[in-house]
Structures are given as C-alpha cells and as structure tokens.
mmCIF entry with sequence, helices, sheets and N, C-alpha, C, O atoms, coordinates in Angstrom:
data_MODEL
# 
_entry.id   MODEL 
# 
_entity.id                         1 
_entity.type                       polymer 
_entity.pdbx_number_of_molecules   1 
# 
_entity_poly.entity_id                      1 
_entity_poly.type                           'polypeptide(L)' 
_entity_poly.nstd_linkage                   no 
_entity_poly.nstd_monomer                   no 
_entity_poly.pdbx_seq_one_letter_code       
;(UNK)(UNK)(UNK)(UNK)(UNK)(UNK)(UNK)(UNK)(UNK)(UNK)(UNK)(UNK)(UNK)(UNK)(UNK)(UNK)
(UNK)(UNK)(UNK)(UNK)(UNK)(UNK)(UNK)(UNK)(UNK)(UNK)(UNK)(UNK)(UNK)(UNK)(UNK)(UNK)
(UNK)(UNK)(UNK)(UNK)(UNK)(UNK)(UNK)(UNK)(UNK)(UNK)(UNK)(UNK)(UNK)(UNK)(UNK)(UNK)
(UNK)
;
_entity_poly.pdbx_seq_one_letter_code_can   XXXXXXXXXXXXXXXXXXXXXXXXXXXXXXXXXXXXXXXXXXXXXXXXX 
_entity_poly.pdbx_strand_id                 A 
# 
loop_
_entity_poly_seq.entity_id 
_entity_poly_seq.num 
_entity_poly_seq.mon_id 
_entity_poly_seq.hetero 
1 1  UNK n 
1 2  UNK n 
1 3  UNK n 
1 4  UNK n 
1 5  UNK n 
1 6  UNK n 
1 7  UNK n 
1 8  UNK n 
1 9  UNK n 
1 10 UNK n 
1 11 UNK n 
1 12 UNK n 
1 13 UNK n 
1 14 UNK n 
1 15 UNK n 
1 16 UNK n 
1 17 UNK n 
1 18 UNK n 
1 19 UNK n 
1 20 UNK n 
1 21 UNK n 
1 22 UNK n 
1 23 UNK n 
1 24 UNK n 
1 25 UNK n 
1 26 UNK n 
1 27 UNK n 
1 28 UNK n 
1 29 UNK n 
1 30 UNK n 
1 31 UNK n 
1 32 UNK n 
1 33 UNK n 
1 34 UNK n 
1 35 UNK n 
1 36 UNK n 
1 37 UNK n 
1 38 UNK n 
1 39 UNK n 
1 40 UNK n 
1 41 UNK n 
1 42 UNK n 
1 43 UNK n 
1 44 UNK n 
1 45 UNK n 
1 46 UNK n 
1 47 UNK n 
1 48 UNK n 
1 49 UNK n 
# 
_struct_asym.id          A 
_struct_asym.entity_id   1 
# 
_struct_sheet.id               AA1 
_struct_sheet.type             ? 
_struct_sheet.number_strands   3 
_struct_sheet.details          ? 
# 
loop_
_struct_sheet_order.sheet_id 
_struct_sheet_order.range_id_1 
_struct_sheet_order.range_id_2 
_struct_sheet_order.offset 
_struct_sheet_order.sense 
AA1 1 2 ? anti-parallel 
AA1 2 3 ? anti-parallel 
# 
loop_
_struct_sheet_range.sheet_id 
_struct_sheet_range.id 
_struct_sheet_range.beg_label_comp_id 
_struct_sheet_range.beg_label_asym_id 
_struct_sheet_range.beg_label_seq_id 
_struct_sheet_range.pdbx_beg_PDB_ins_code 
_struct_sheet_range.end_label_comp_id 
_struct_sheet_range.end_label_asym_id 
_struct_sheet_range.end_label_seq_id 
_struct_sheet_range.pdbx_end_PDB_ins_code 
_struct_sheet_range.beg_auth_comp_id 
_struct_sheet_range.beg_auth_asym_id 
_struct_sheet_range.beg_auth_seq_id 
_struct_sheet_range.end_auth_comp_id 
_struct_sheet_range.end_auth_asym_id 
_struct_sheet_range.end_auth_seq_id 
AA1 1 UNK A 2  ? UNK A 8  ? UNK A 2  UNK A 8  
AA1 2 UNK A 15 ? UNK A 21 ? UNK A 15 UNK A 21 
AA1 3 UNK A 24 ? UNK A 29 ? UNK A 24 UNK A 29 
# 
loop_
_atom_site.group_PDB 
_atom_site.id 
_atom_site.type_symbol 
_atom_site.label_atom_id 
_atom_site.label_alt_id 
_atom_site.label_comp_id 
_atom_site.label_asym_id 
_atom_site.label_entity_id 
_atom_site.label_seq_id 
_atom_site.pdbx_PDB_ins_code 
_atom_site.Cartn_x 
_atom_site.Cartn_y 
_atom_site.Cartn_z 
_atom_site.occupancy 
_atom_site.B_iso_or_equiv 
_atom_site.pdbx_formal_charge 
_atom_site.auth_seq_id 
_atom_site.auth_comp_id 
_atom_site.auth_asym_id 
_atom_site.auth_atom_id 
_atom_site.pdbx_PDB_model_num 
ATOM 1   N N  . UNK A 1 1  ? 171.452 240.665 -110.790 1.00 0.00 ? 1  UNK A N  1 
ATOM 2   C CA . UNK A 1 1  ? 171.623 240.027 -112.070 1.00 0.00 ? 1  UNK A CA 1 
ATOM 3   C C  . UNK A 1 1  ? 171.119 238.609 -111.959 1.00 0.00 ? 1  UNK A C  1 
ATOM 4   O O  . UNK A 1 1  ? 171.416 237.871 -111.020 1.00 0.00 ? 1  UNK A O  1 
ATOM 5   N N  . UNK A 1 2  ? 170.306 238.253 -113.009 1.00 0.00 ? 2  UNK A N  1 
ATOM 6   C CA . UNK A 1 2  ? 169.688 236.944 -113.069 1.00 0.00 ? 2  UNK A CA 1 
ATOM 7   C C  . UNK A 1 2  ? 169.826 236.416 -114.485 1.00 0.00 ? 2  UNK A C  1 
ATOM 8   O O  . UNK A 1 2  ? 169.762 237.151 -115.471 1.00 0.00 ? 2  UNK A O  1 
ATOM 9   N N  . UNK A 1 3  ? 170.012 235.151 -114.535 1.00 0.00 ? 3  UNK A N  1 
ATOM 10  C CA . UNK A 1 3  ? 170.045 234.462 -115.894 1.00 0.00 ? 3  UNK A CA 1 
ATOM 11  C C  . UNK A 1 3  ? 170.939 233.172 -115.828 1.00 0.00 ? 3  UNK A C  1 
ATOM 12  O O  . UNK A 1 3  ? 171.397 232.748 -114.767 1.00 0.00 ? 3  UNK A O  1 
ATOM 13  N N  . UNK A 1 4  ? 171.137 232.614 -116.990 1.00 0.00 ? 4  UNK A N  1 
ATOM 14  C CA . UNK A 1 4  ? 171.802 231.386 -117.027 1.00 0.00 ? 4  UNK A CA 1 
ATOM 15  C C  . UNK A 1 4  ? 172.690 231.329 -118.277 1.00 0.00 ? 4  UNK A C  1 
ATOM 16  O O  . UNK A 1 4  ? 172.359 231.947 -119.290 1.00 0.00 ? 4  UNK A O  1 
ATOM 17  N N  . UNK A 1 5  ? 173.792 230.610 -118.223 1.00 0.00 ? 5  UNK A N  1 
ATOM 18  C CA . UNK A 1 5  ? 174.690 230.321 -119.270 1.00 0.00 ? 5  UNK A CA 1 
ATOM 19  C C  . UNK A 1 5  ? 175.225 228.940 -119.294 1.00 0.00 ? 5  UNK A C  1 
ATOM 20  O O  . UNK A 1 5  ? 175.133 228.215 -118.303 1.00 0.00 ? 5  UNK A O  1 
ATOM 21  N N  . UNK A 1 6  ? 175.784 228.554 -120.404 1.00 0.00 ? 6  UNK A N  1 
ATOM 22  C CA . UNK A 1 6  ? 176.545 227.308 -120.419 1.00 0.00 ? 6  UNK A CA 1 
ATOM 23  C C  . UNK A 1 6  ? 177.978 227.704 -120.577 1.00 0.00 ? 6  UNK A C  1 
ATOM 24  O O  . UNK A 1 6  ? 178.332 228.449 -121.490 1.00 0.00 ? 6  UNK A O  1 
ATOM 25  N N  . UNK A 1 7  ? 178.840 227.189 -119.654 1.00 0.00 ? 7  UNK A N  1 
ATOM 26  C CA . UNK A 1 7  ? 180.232 227.375 -119.652 1.00 0.00 ? 7  UNK A CA 1 
ATOM 27  C C  . UNK A 1 7  ? 180.837 226.185 -120.114 1.00 0.00 ? 7  UNK A C  1 
ATOM 28  O O  . UNK A 1 7  ? 180.243 225.129 -119.893 1.00 0.00 ? 7  UNK A O  1 
ATOM 29  N N  . UNK A 1 8  ? 181.999 226.170 -120.764 1.00 0.00 ? 8  UNK A N  1 
ATOM 30  C CA . UNK A 1 8  ? 182.806 224.994 -121.193 1.00 0.00 ? 8  UNK A CA 1 
ATOM 31  C C  . UNK A 1 8  ? 184.231 225.136 -120.602 1.00 0.00 ? 8  UNK A C  1 
ATOM 32  O O  . UNK A 1 8  ? 184.901 226.162 -120.721 1.00 0.00 ? 8  UNK A O  1 
ATOM 33  N N  . UNK A 1 9  ? 184.629 224.040 -119.969 1.00 0.00 ? 9  UNK A N  1 
ATOM 34  C CA . UNK A 1 9  ? 186.005 223.995 -119.412 1.00 0.00 ? 9  UNK A CA 1 
ATOM 35  C C  . UNK A 1 9  ? 186.925 223.815 -120.542 1.00 0.00 ? 9  UNK A C  1 
ATOM 36  O O  . UNK A 1 9  ? 186.836 222.775 -121.193 1.00 0.00 ? 9  UNK A O  1 
ATOM 37  N N  . UNK A 1 10 ? 187.858 224.762 -120.876 1.00 0.00 ? 10 UNK A N  1 
ATOM 38  C CA . UNK A 1 10 ? 188.629 224.725 -122.043 1.00 0.00 ? 10 UNK A CA 1 
ATOM 39  C C  . UNK A 1 10 ? 189.718 223.674 -121.890 1.00 0.00 ? 10 UNK A C  1 
ATOM 40  O O  . UNK A 1 10 ? 190.362 223.379 -122.897 1.00 0.00 ? 10 UNK A O  1 
ATOM 41  N N  . UNK A 1 11 ? 189.976 223.103 -120.778 1.00 0.00 ? 11 UNK A N  1 
ATOM 42  C CA . UNK A 1 11 ? 190.971 221.926 -120.677 1.00 0.00 ? 11 UNK A CA 1 
ATOM 43  C C  . UNK A 1 11 ? 190.320 220.602 -120.808 1.00 0.00 ? 11 UNK A C  1 
ATOM 44  O O  . UNK A 1 11 ? 190.937 219.681 -121.344 1.00 0.00 ? 11 UNK A O  1 
ATOM 45  N N  . UNK A 1 12 ? 189.072 220.436 -120.339 1.00 0.00 ? 12 UNK A N  1 
ATOM 46  C CA . UNK A 1 12 ? 188.485 219.176 -120.347 1.00 0.00 ? 12 UNK A CA 1 
ATOM 47  C C  . UNK A 1 12 ? 187.311 219.013 -121.384 1.00 0.00 ? 12 UNK A C  1 
ATOM 48  O O  . UNK A 1 12 ? 186.978 217.911 -121.819 1.00 0.00 ? 12 UNK A O  1 
ATOM 49  N N  . UNK A 1 13 ? 186.721 220.176 -121.738 1.00 0.00 ? 13 UNK A N  1 
ATOM 50  C CA . UNK A 1 13 ? 185.608 220.202 -122.630 1.00 0.00 ? 13 UNK A CA 1 
ATOM 51  C C  . UNK A 1 13 ? 184.329 219.933 -121.952 1.00 0.00 ? 13 UNK A C  1 
ATOM 52  O O  . UNK A 1 13 ? 183.305 219.972 -122.635 1.00 0.00 ? 13 UNK A O  1 
ATOM 53  N N  . UNK A 1 14 ? 184.256 219.664 -120.684 1.00 0.00 ? 14 UNK A N  1 
ATOM 54  C CA . UNK A 1 14 ? 182.974 219.504 -119.935 1.00 0.00 ? 14 UNK A CA 1 
ATOM 55  C C  . UNK A 1 14 ? 182.110 220.810 -119.912 1.00 0.00 ? 14 UNK A C  1 
ATOM 56  O O  . UNK A 1 14 ? 182.590 221.904 -119.618 1.00 0.00 ? 14 UNK A O  1 
ATOM 57  N N  . UNK A 1 15 ? 180.851 220.618 -120.232 1.00 0.00 ? 15 UNK A N  1 
ATOM 58  C CA . UNK A 1 15 ? 179.928 221.741 -120.245 1.00 0.00 ? 15 UNK A CA 1 
ATOM 59  C C  . UNK A 1 15 ? 179.196 221.823 -118.888 1.00 0.00 ? 15 UNK A C  1 
ATOM 60  O O  . UNK A 1 15 ? 178.798 220.827 -118.285 1.00 0.00 ? 15 UNK A O  1 
ATOM 61  N N  . UNK A 1 16 ? 179.046 223.142 -118.442 1.00 0.00 ? 16 UNK A N  1 
ATOM 62  C CA . UNK A 1 16 ? 178.385 223.416 -117.146 1.00 0.00 ? 16 UNK A CA 1 
ATOM 63  C C  . UNK A 1 16 ? 177.231 224.319 -117.394 1.00 0.00 ? 16 UNK A C  1 
ATOM 64  O O  . UNK A 1 16 ? 177.274 225.184 -118.269 1.00 0.00 ? 16 UNK A O  1 
ATOM 65  N N  . UNK A 1 17 ? 176.150 224.113 -116.593 1.00 0.00 ? 17 UNK A N  1 
ATOM 66  C CA . UNK A 1 17 ? 175.068 224.983 -116.540 1.00 0.00 ? 17 UNK A CA 1 
ATOM 67  C C  . UNK A 1 17 ? 175.334 225.979 -115.342 1.00 0.00 ? 17 UNK A C  1 
ATOM 68  O O  . UNK A 1 17 ? 175.501 225.521 -114.212 1.00 0.00 ? 17 UNK A O  1 
ATOM 69  N N  . UNK A 1 18 ? 175.374 227.292 -115.572 1.00 0.00 ? 18 UNK A N  1 
ATOM 70  C CA . UNK A 1 18 ? 175.617 228.236 -114.544 1.00 0.00 ? 18 UNK A CA 1 
ATOM 71  C C  . UNK A 1 18 ? 174.362 229.132 -114.473 1.00 0.00 ? 18 UNK A C  1 
ATOM 72  O O  . UNK A 1 18 ? 173.891 229.666 -115.477 1.00 0.00 ? 18 UNK A O  1 
ATOM 73  N N  . UNK A 1 19 ? 173.850 229.269 -113.245 1.00 0.00 ? 19 UNK A N  1 
ATOM 74  C CA . UNK A 1 19 ? 172.614 230.122 -112.976 1.00 0.00 ? 19 UNK A CA 1 
ATOM 75  C C  . UNK A 1 19 ? 172.987 231.214 -111.993 1.00 0.00 ? 19 UNK A C  1 
ATOM 76  O O  . UNK A 1 19 ? 173.536 230.961 -110.921 1.00 0.00 ? 19 UNK A O  1 
ATOM 77  N N  . UNK A 1 20 ? 172.673 232.430 -112.389 1.00 0.00 ? 20 UNK A N  1 
ATOM 78  C CA . UNK A 1 20 ? 172.957 233.595 -111.510 1.00 0.00 ? 20 UNK A CA 1 
ATOM 79  C C  . UNK A 1 20 ? 171.576 234.069 -111.025 1.00 0.00 ? 20 UNK A C  1 
ATOM 80  O O  . UNK A 1 20 ? 170.625 234.131 -111.805 1.00 0.00 ? 20 UNK A O  1 
ATOM 81  N N  . UNK A 1 21 ? 171.480 234.399 -109.735 1.00 0.00 ? 21 UNK A N  1 
ATOM 82  C CA . UNK A 1 21 ? 170.338 234.936 -109.213 1.00 0.00 ? 21 UNK A CA 1 
ATOM 83  C C  . UNK A 1 21 ? 170.665 235.864 -107.865 1.00 0.00 ? 21 UNK A C  1 
ATOM 84  O O  . UNK A 1 21 ? 171.093 235.358 -106.828 1.00 0.00 ? 21 UNK A O  1 
ATOM 85  N N  . UNK A 1 22 ? 170.436 237.120 -108.003 1.00 0.00 ? 22 UNK A N  1 
ATOM 86  C CA . UNK A 1 22 ? 170.844 237.965 -106.906 1.00 0.00 ? 22 UNK A CA 1 
ATOM 87  C C  . UNK A 1 22 ? 172.347 237.914 -106.670 1.00 0.00 ? 22 UNK A C  1 
ATOM 88  O O  . UNK A 1 22 ? 173.176 238.152 -107.549 1.00 0.00 ? 22 UNK A O  1 
ATOM 89  N N  . UNK A 1 23 ? 172.650 237.565 -105.332 1.00 0.00 ? 23 UNK A N  1 
ATOM 90  C CA . UNK A 1 23 ? 174.061 237.458 -104.969 1.00 0.00 ? 23 UNK A CA 1 
ATOM 91  C C  . UNK A 1 23 ? 174.562 235.948 -105.095 1.00 0.00 ? 23 UNK A C  1 
ATOM 92  O O  . UNK A 1 23 ? 175.714 235.666 -104.767 1.00 0.00 ? 23 UNK A O  1 
ATOM 93  N N  . UNK A 1 24 ? 173.718 235.027 -105.554 1.00 0.00 ? 24 UNK A N  1 
ATOM 94  C CA . UNK A 1 24 ? 173.996 233.697 -105.657 1.00 0.00 ? 24 UNK A CA 1 
ATOM 95  C C  . UNK A 1 24 ? 174.341 233.166 -107.016 1.00 0.00 ? 24 UNK A C  1 
ATOM 96  O O  . UNK A 1 24 ? 173.957 233.741 -108.035 1.00 0.00 ? 24 UNK A O  1 
ATOM 97  N N  . UNK A 1 25 ? 175.083 232.041 -107.037 1.00 0.00 ? 25 UNK A N  1 
ATOM 98  C CA . UNK A 1 25 ? 175.368 231.288 -108.317 1.00 0.00 ? 25 UNK A CA 1 
ATOM 99  C C  . UNK A 1 25 ? 175.352 229.862 -108.089 1.00 0.00 ? 25 UNK A C  1 
ATOM 100 O O  . UNK A 1 25 ? 175.757 229.369 -107.036 1.00 0.00 ? 25 UNK A O  1 
ATOM 101 N N  . UNK A 1 26 ? 174.889 229.186 -109.059 1.00 0.00 ? 26 UNK A N  1 
ATOM 102 C CA . UNK A 1 26 ? 174.821 227.752 -108.979 1.00 0.00 ? 26 UNK A CA 1 
ATOM 103 C C  . UNK A 1 26 ? 175.534 227.162 -110.248 1.00 0.00 ? 26 UNK A C  1 
ATOM 104 O O  . UNK A 1 26 ? 175.397 227.711 -111.341 1.00 0.00 ? 26 UNK A O  1 
ATOM 105 N N  . UNK A 1 27 ? 176.271 226.072 -110.089 1.00 0.00 ? 27 UNK A N  1 
ATOM 106 C CA . UNK A 1 27 ? 177.078 225.536 -111.132 1.00 0.00 ? 27 UNK A CA 1 
ATOM 107 C C  . UNK A 1 27 ? 176.932 224.026 -111.009 1.00 0.00 ? 27 UNK A C  1 
ATOM 108 O O  . UNK A 1 27 ? 177.129 223.450 -109.939 1.00 0.00 ? 27 UNK A O  1 
ATOM 109 N N  . UNK A 1 28 ? 176.568 223.376 -112.169 1.00 0.00 ? 28 UNK A N  1 
ATOM 110 C CA . UNK A 1 28 ? 176.430 221.888 -112.236 1.00 0.00 ? 28 UNK A CA 1 
ATOM 111 C C  . UNK A 1 28 ? 176.775 221.383 -113.645 1.00 0.00 ? 28 UNK A C  1 
ATOM 112 O O  . UNK A 1 28 ? 176.445 222.028 -114.641 1.00 0.00 ? 28 UNK A O  1 
ATOM 113 N N  . UNK A 1 29 ? 177.421 220.260 -113.713 1.00 0.00 ? 29 UNK A N  1 
ATOM 114 C CA . UNK A 1 29 ? 177.726 219.759 -115.124 1.00 0.00 ? 29 UNK A CA 1 
ATOM 115 C C  . UNK A 1 29 ? 176.494 219.247 -115.838 1.00 0.00 ? 29 UNK A C  1 
ATOM 116 O O  . UNK A 1 29 ? 175.617 218.603 -115.263 1.00 0.00 ? 29 UNK A O  1 
ATOM 117 N N  . UNK A 1 30 ? 176.473 219.569 -117.137 1.00 0.00 ? 30 UNK A N  1 
ATOM 118 C CA . UNK A 1 30 ? 175.370 219.008 -118.026 1.00 0.00 ? 30 UNK A CA 1 
ATOM 119 C C  . UNK A 1 30 ? 175.528 217.557 -118.210 1.00 0.00 ? 30 UNK A C  1 
ATOM 120 O O  . UNK A 1 30 ? 176.625 217.132 -118.574 1.00 0.00 ? 30 UNK A O  1 
ATOM 121 N N  . UNK A 1 31 ? 174.540 216.747 -117.994 1.00 0.00 ? 31 UNK A N  1 
ATOM 122 C CA . UNK A 1 31 ? 174.657 215.326 -118.161 1.00 0.00 ? 31 UNK A CA 1 
ATOM 123 C C  . UNK A 1 31 ? 173.805 214.836 -119.306 1.00 0.00 ? 31 UNK A C  1 
ATOM 124 O O  . UNK A 1 31 ? 172.712 215.333 -119.579 1.00 0.00 ? 31 UNK A O  1 
ATOM 125 N N  . UNK A 1 32 ? 174.338 213.876 -119.938 1.00 0.00 ? 32 UNK A N  1 
ATOM 126 C CA . UNK A 1 32 ? 173.546 213.243 -121.154 1.00 0.00 ? 32 UNK A CA 1 
ATOM 127 C C  . UNK A 1 32 ? 172.669 212.183 -120.553 1.00 0.00 ? 32 UNK A C  1 
ATOM 128 O O  . UNK A 1 32 ? 172.693 211.896 -119.356 1.00 0.00 ? 32 UNK A O  1 
ATOM 129 N N  . UNK A 1 33 ? 171.842 211.579 -121.509 1.00 0.00 ? 33 UNK A N  1 
ATOM 130 C CA . UNK A 1 33 ? 170.916 210.561 -121.016 1.00 0.00 ? 33 UNK A CA 1 
ATOM 131 C C  . UNK A 1 33 ? 171.503 209.364 -120.305 1.00 0.00 ? 33 UNK A C  1 
ATOM 132 O O  . UNK A 1 33 ? 170.810 208.671 -119.560 1.00 0.00 ? 33 UNK A O  1 
ATOM 133 N N  . UNK A 1 34 ? 172.835 209.111 -120.543 1.00 0.00 ? 34 UNK A N  1 
ATOM 134 C CA . UNK A 1 34 ? 173.506 207.976 -119.906 1.00 0.00 ? 34 UNK A CA 1 
ATOM 135 C C  . UNK A 1 34 ? 174.080 208.400 -118.565 1.00 0.00 ? 34 UNK A C  1 
ATOM 136 O O  . UNK A 1 34 ? 174.694 207.570 -117.895 1.00 0.00 ? 34 UNK A O  1 
ATOM 137 N N  . UNK A 1 35 ? 173.911 209.666 -118.128 1.00 0.00 ? 35 UNK A N  1 
ATOM 138 C CA . UNK A 1 35 ? 174.415 210.135 -116.842 1.00 0.00 ? 35 UNK A CA 1 
ATOM 139 C C  . UNK A 1 35 ? 175.855 210.542 -116.862 1.00 0.00 ? 35 UNK A C  1 
ATOM 140 O O  . UNK A 1 35 ? 176.422 210.830 -115.808 1.00 0.00 ? 35 UNK A O  1 
ATOM 141 N N  . UNK A 1 36 ? 176.474 210.579 -118.022 1.00 0.00 ? 36 UNK A N  1 
ATOM 142 C CA . UNK A 1 36 ? 177.837 211.095 -118.113 1.00 0.00 ? 36 UNK A CA 1 
ATOM 143 C C  . UNK A 1 36 ? 177.843 212.546 -118.511 1.00 0.00 ? 36 UNK A C  1 
ATOM 144 O O  . UNK A 1 36 ? 176.888 213.021 -119.124 1.00 0.00 ? 36 UNK A O  1 
ATOM 145 N N  . UNK A 1 37 ? 178.947 213.296 -118.161 1.00 0.00 ? 37 UNK A N  1 
ATOM 146 C CA . UNK A 1 37 ? 179.014 214.752 -118.532 1.00 0.00 ? 37 UNK A CA 1 
ATOM 147 C C  . UNK A 1 37 ? 179.051 214.884 -120.054 1.00 0.00 ? 37 UNK A C  1 
ATOM 148 O O  . UNK A 1 37 ? 179.654 214.084 -120.770 1.00 0.00 ? 37 UNK A O  1 
ATOM 149 N N  . UNK A 1 38 ? 178.371 215.942 -120.507 1.00 0.00 ? 38 UNK A N  1 
ATOM 150 C CA . UNK A 1 38 ? 178.499 216.240 -121.943 1.00 0.00 ? 38 UNK A CA 1 
ATOM 151 C C  . UNK A 1 38 ? 179.773 217.026 -122.169 1.00 0.00 ? 38 UNK A C  1 
ATOM 152 O O  . UNK A 1 38 ? 180.032 218.044 -121.526 1.00 0.00 ? 38 UNK A O  1 
ATOM 153 N N  . UNK A 1 39 ? 180.552 216.525 -123.097 1.00 0.00 ? 39 UNK A N  1 
ATOM 154 C CA . UNK A 1 39 ? 181.896 217.053 -123.429 1.00 0.00 ? 39 UNK A CA 1 
ATOM 155 C C  . UNK A 1 39 ? 181.905 217.609 -124.880 1.00 0.00 ? 39 UNK A C  1 
ATOM 156 O O  . UNK A 1 39 ? 181.468 216.981 -125.845 1.00 0.00 ? 39 UNK A O  1 
ATOM 157 N N  . UNK A 1 40 ? 182.435 218.820 -124.933 1.00 0.00 ? 40 UNK A N  1 
ATOM 158 C CA . UNK A 1 40 ? 182.572 219.457 -126.226 1.00 0.00 ? 40 UNK A CA 1 
ATOM 159 C C  . UNK A 1 40 ? 183.874 219.104 -126.817 1.00 0.00 ? 40 UNK A C  1 
ATOM 160 O O  . UNK A 1 40 ? 184.858 218.863 -126.116 1.00 0.00 ? 40 UNK A O  1 
ATOM 161 N N  . UNK A 1 41 ? 183.886 219.070 -128.233 1.00 0.00 ? 41 UNK A N  1 
ATOM 162 C CA . UNK A 1 41 ? 185.222 218.630 -128.828 1.00 0.00 ? 41 UNK A CA 1 
ATOM 163 C C  . UNK A 1 41 ? 186.226 219.810 -128.545 1.00 0.00 ? 41 UNK A C  1 
ATOM 164 O O  . UNK A 1 41 ? 185.823 220.973 -128.564 1.00 0.00 ? 41 UNK A O  1 
ATOM 165 N N  . UNK A 1 42 ? 187.505 219.502 -128.288 1.00 0.00 ? 42 UNK A N  1 
ATOM 166 C CA . UNK A 1 42 ? 188.500 220.485 -128.085 1.00 0.00 ? 42 UNK A CA 1 
ATOM 167 C C  . UNK A 1 42 ? 189.314 220.646 -129.367 1.00 0.00 ? 42 UNK A C  1 
ATOM 168 O O  . UNK A 1 42 ? 189.421 219.710 -130.159 1.00 0.00 ? 42 UNK A O  1 
ATOM 169 N N  . UNK A 1 43 ? 189.897 221.851 -129.573 1.00 0.00 ? 43 UNK A N  1 
ATOM 170 C CA . UNK A 1 43 ? 189.943 222.961 -128.580 1.00 0.00 ? 43 UNK A CA 1 
ATOM 171 C C  . UNK A 1 43 ? 188.625 223.801 -128.640 1.00 0.00 ? 43 UNK A C  1 
ATOM 172 O O  . UNK A 1 43 ? 187.968 223.888 -129.678 1.00 0.00 ? 43 UNK A O  1 
ATOM 173 N N  . UNK A 1 44 ? 188.294 224.380 -127.538 1.00 0.00 ? 44 UNK A N  1 
ATOM 174 C CA . UNK A 1 44 ? 187.069 225.151 -127.393 1.00 0.00 ? 44 UNK A CA 1 
ATOM 175 C C  . UNK A 1 44 ? 187.391 226.582 -127.636 1.00 0.00 ? 44 UNK A C  1 
ATOM 176 O O  . UNK A 1 44 ? 188.349 227.051 -127.022 1.00 0.00 ? 44 UNK A O  1 
ATOM 177 N N  . UNK A 1 45 ? 186.693 227.365 -128.482 1.00 0.00 ? 45 UNK A N  1 
ATOM 178 C CA . UNK A 1 45 ? 186.974 228.759 -128.655 1.00 0.00 ? 45 UNK A CA 1 
ATOM 179 C C  . UNK A 1 45 ? 186.404 229.478 -127.589 1.00 0.00 ? 45 UNK A C  1 
ATOM 180 O O  . UNK A 1 45 ? 185.230 229.274 -127.278 1.00 0.00 ? 45 UNK A O  1 
ATOM 181 N N  . UNK A 1 46 ? 187.216 230.429 -126.898 1.00 0.00 ? 46 UNK A N  1 
ATOM 182 C CA . UNK A 1 46 ? 186.696 231.216 -125.840 1.00 0.00 ? 46 UNK A CA 1 
ATOM 183 C C  . UNK A 1 46 ? 185.882 232.422 -126.377 1.00 0.00 ? 46 UNK A C  1 
ATOM 184 O O  . UNK A 1 46 ? 186.147 232.931 -127.466 1.00 0.00 ? 46 UNK A O  1 
ATOM 185 N N  . UNK A 1 47 ? 184.883 232.860 -125.577 1.00 0.00 ? 47 UNK A N  1 
ATOM 186 C CA . UNK A 1 47 ? 184.099 233.995 -125.761 1.00 0.00 ? 47 UNK A CA 1 
ATOM 187 C C  . UNK A 1 47 ? 182.843 233.813 -126.650 1.00 0.00 ? 47 UNK A C  1 
ATOM 188 O O  . UNK A 1 47 ? 182.178 234.765 -127.059 1.00 0.00 ? 47 UNK A O  1 
ATOM 189 N N  . UNK A 1 48 ? 182.564 232.462 -126.924 1.00 0.00 ? 48 UNK A N  1 
ATOM 190 C CA . UNK A 1 48 ? 181.376 232.170 -127.648 1.00 0.00 ? 48 UNK A CA 1 
ATOM 191 C C  . UNK A 1 48 ? 180.159 232.098 -126.741 1.00 0.00 ? 48 UNK A C  1 
ATOM 192 O O  . UNK A 1 48 ? 180.206 231.460 -125.690 1.00 0.00 ? 48 UNK A O  1 
ATOM 193 N N  . UNK A 1 49 ? 179.070 232.746 -127.136 1.00 0.00 ? 49 UNK A N  1 
ATOM 194 C CA . UNK A 1 49 ? 177.825 232.649 -126.419 1.00 0.00 ? 49 UNK A CA 1 
ATOM 195 C C  . UNK A 1 49 ? 176.748 231.992 -127.075 1.00 0.00 ? 49 UNK A C  1 
ATOM 196 O O  . UNK A 1 49 ? 175.659 231.879 -126.512 1.00 0.00 ? 49 UNK A O  1 
# 
C-alpha cells in the first residue's frame, strides 16, 4: 500500500501528513510559513477525506 493522507487530531486540531509505503509509515505535523503547526477549527468531523 502506498499513498498519503492528512490526518487531524480530534482533540487538538493539529494536522499531520501521513505517508504509507510498503511496510513503512511516516508521520509529521504540517507546518505553516511561521513554523507553527497548522490547526483545524474544532470540532473536527471524523471520516472526512
């Protein structure tokens, strides 16, 4: 399985870039131009792609 998704922490609103490749996975927070994490407004609806 290969691909990428953006996940949102439903408690903090922080957005993460998740990359899948083979048996591996990478997870990193998305950062804005100021170097701070990008935060979605809460509440975040689950199951949105």
